[in-house]
N, C-alpha and C positions, 0 to 999 in steps of 0.2 A: 614552448609549452602552450602559450596563448594561441598560436596558430593551429596547433594540433587540436586544442579544445574547440576552436571555431570550426575546424573541418569536421570533427566528430559530431558537433551539434548540427551542422548543415546536412551531414549524411543521415542522421537520425530523423531530422525533419522531413527529408526527402522520402525516407522509408515510410513514415507515418502518412504523408500525403498520398503516396502511391497505394498503400494498403487501404486507405479510406476510399480512394477512387475505385479500386478493384472491388471492394465490398459493395459499394453502391451499384456498380455495374452488374455484378453477379445477382444482387437482389432485384434489380430492375428486370432482368431477363429470366432468372430462375425462380425467384420468390417475389413476385410483384407486390404481394400483400405486406412484404417487409419494407418496401421502399419508403413509404410515408413515415412509419415509426422511426426508421433510421434517420430520416431527415429531421423529424421533430426533436430527436435527441442527438443531434449531430455533435454538440459539445461533449456529451457523455461518451459518444463513440470515439471521437478524436482523443479524448482523455484516456479511454480504454486502450486504444492503439499505442498512444504515447507511453503509457505505463508498461505495456507489454514489450515494446521495442527497447525501451530504456533498461528494463530488467534483464532482457536477453543480452544486450550489449555489455552491461556491467558484469553480469555473471561470466561471460566469456573472458573479460579482462581479469576477473578474480581467478578463475581457473587457470588462465594463462600466466598468472603472477605478474601482471603488468601494472597493478595499482599500488604496489608496495611503497615506492618513494613518495607518492602523493598522499597515501594514507598516513604514513609516518609523519610527513611534514604538517598535515592538518592537525593531527593529534598533539604534536608539540606546540603548534601555534595556539591551540585552545588551552593547553596546560600552562603556557607561559604568560598568556594575556588575560585569562578569565580570573576575576577577583576571587580570592579564597572564600569570601563571605557568601558567594553564590553556590558554593559546592554543596552546602546543606540543603539549599532549595532544590537543586537538581537531584540530590539523593532522595528527596521526598517525591519529586515528579516521577522518577523511575519506578516507584512503587505502583503508580497508577497504570503502568504497562505490564505488570506482573499477572500471572495466572490467578493468584490469590484475589486480585481485584476484578479482572476482566471476566473470568468464568462465572462468578456469581452475578456480575452485572449483566452479562449476556443472558444468563438463565432467567433472571428476574424480568428483563426486558421482553424476552420471548413469551413468558407466561402472561405478562401484563398485556401485550399486544394480542395474544390469542384470546384472552378473556374479553378484550374489547372488540372482538370479532374482526380484527385486522389480520386476517389469515396470511396474506402474502407478506406483510411486514414481519410477522412472527417467523414465517418460514425463511425470509431473507436473513434475519438476525441469526437464527439457529444454523442455517446452512453456511453462512459466512464464517461464523465462529469455528465450526467443526472443520471446514475446509482450510482455514488459516492454520489450525493446529496440525493438521496432516501435512500441509506444505512445509511448515517449519521443521517438523521432525524428519521428514523425508530429505529435505535439502541439507540439513545439518549432517545426517548420516552419509549422504552421498559426497558432499564436498569435503567435510572434515578439516576445516581451516583452523589453525591455531589462533588463540586469542592474543591480543597485544600484551607484551611484557615490558613496555617502555618504562613503567614505574610500578611501584607496589600498589595493587588495587584489590578490591574484593574478588574472591574466587568464585567462578561460575563453572558448572559442569557443562560438558558438551562443546560442540563446534561453535566457532565465532560467526560463521556465515550460514544463513542471514541472521540478523538480530530478531530473536523471537519476541522480545518486548515491543519493538517498533512495528514489526509486521502485524502482530495481534492487535495493537492499538490502532494502526491504520485501517485494518479490516473492520474492527468493531465501530470505530468512529465514523467511517464512511458509510457503513450500513445504517448506523443510527441517523446520520444526516439525510440519507435517502428516505428513511422511514418518515422523518419529520417533514421532508419535502412533499411526500405523498399525502400525509395527513393534514398539513397546514402549509400550502405552497408559499405563502407570504413569509414564512420563517426559513425558507430553503437556504437563502444566502447566509444569514447569520449562523445557521447550523453547520454549513459547510466550512465557513471560516473558523468556527470553533473546533471542528474536526481537524483542520489543517494545523491550527495552533497547538492543539493537544498532541497530535502525532509528532510535530516538529519538536515540541518540548521533550517528549520521551526519547526521540532520536538523539537530540542534543545531550540529554542526560547520560546516555550510554557512552558517548564520547568523552564527556567530562569525567566520568568514573573510570575511563580507560579500559573498558571491558569489551569494546567493539571497535573495529576499523570503520572509517567513514563509508567505505563501499558497502559494508555490511548493512548499515542503516539506510543507505540510499536504495539499495535493491529491496530491502524490506518494506520501505514506504511505497515503492512502485507496486510490489506484489500484493500488499494488503489492500490498497485502493483498487487494484485490478480485480481481485477476488470479489469484492462487494459489487463493483460496477458490472462485472460480467454476469453475475447471477441476476442482477436487476434487469439488465438489457435482455438477457436470454429469456427471462420469464415473460417480458412484454412481447417478444417476437413469437414465443411459443404459443401464447394465448391470442395472437392475432389470427382471426378466422380467415380461412381461404374463401374468397368470394365464390358463390355458387354460379354455375353457368346458367 
């Protein structure tokens, strides 16, 4: 299993590096005005490609029903070793990833940014939130994966794949961190760390409650972050003016 994981990781890393090299090469010869922005944001671009490749690979494994044994083993590991005293904490954390919390938060953030004349940031927040909702509903309808039934847990309607709580949290928190980075660059690192911690907490809560498989939340984390980053990078490239002759 360890050898297989190492091989998969090496394969994914190679795909990401090749995709990045291809993107830079295409930009250099077909879109020269994109070359510098892509280099300036190389970490964001590499992260974007990593999330995309990771989500595609994991989705293929889920559809091919190759993740079952690992998913089951991880859930039982969490169930057997996590102290019961922490279950209440994670039950509260999962509420922060619900639509009842995220939709009003996204709406309020969008309005506040728009009123503050941060037009791009407001558009990023709104577009990210709406795109995340569409992706969640579409993928749940297409994949139709059954939720875990390893032990008695709270009932949730709909497909297990991907985790809507996790994907929406990842999208919202990443968009919020990107907005903070644009408004106050010095706060970029703390904002992104907070986004990662929040998303990880919501993802973990879904596993603790036994309502999602580990692969559900991993794909959701990748897709949520991908949505926010792709909108941000696409906006910057779109508004990069073509040099006049």
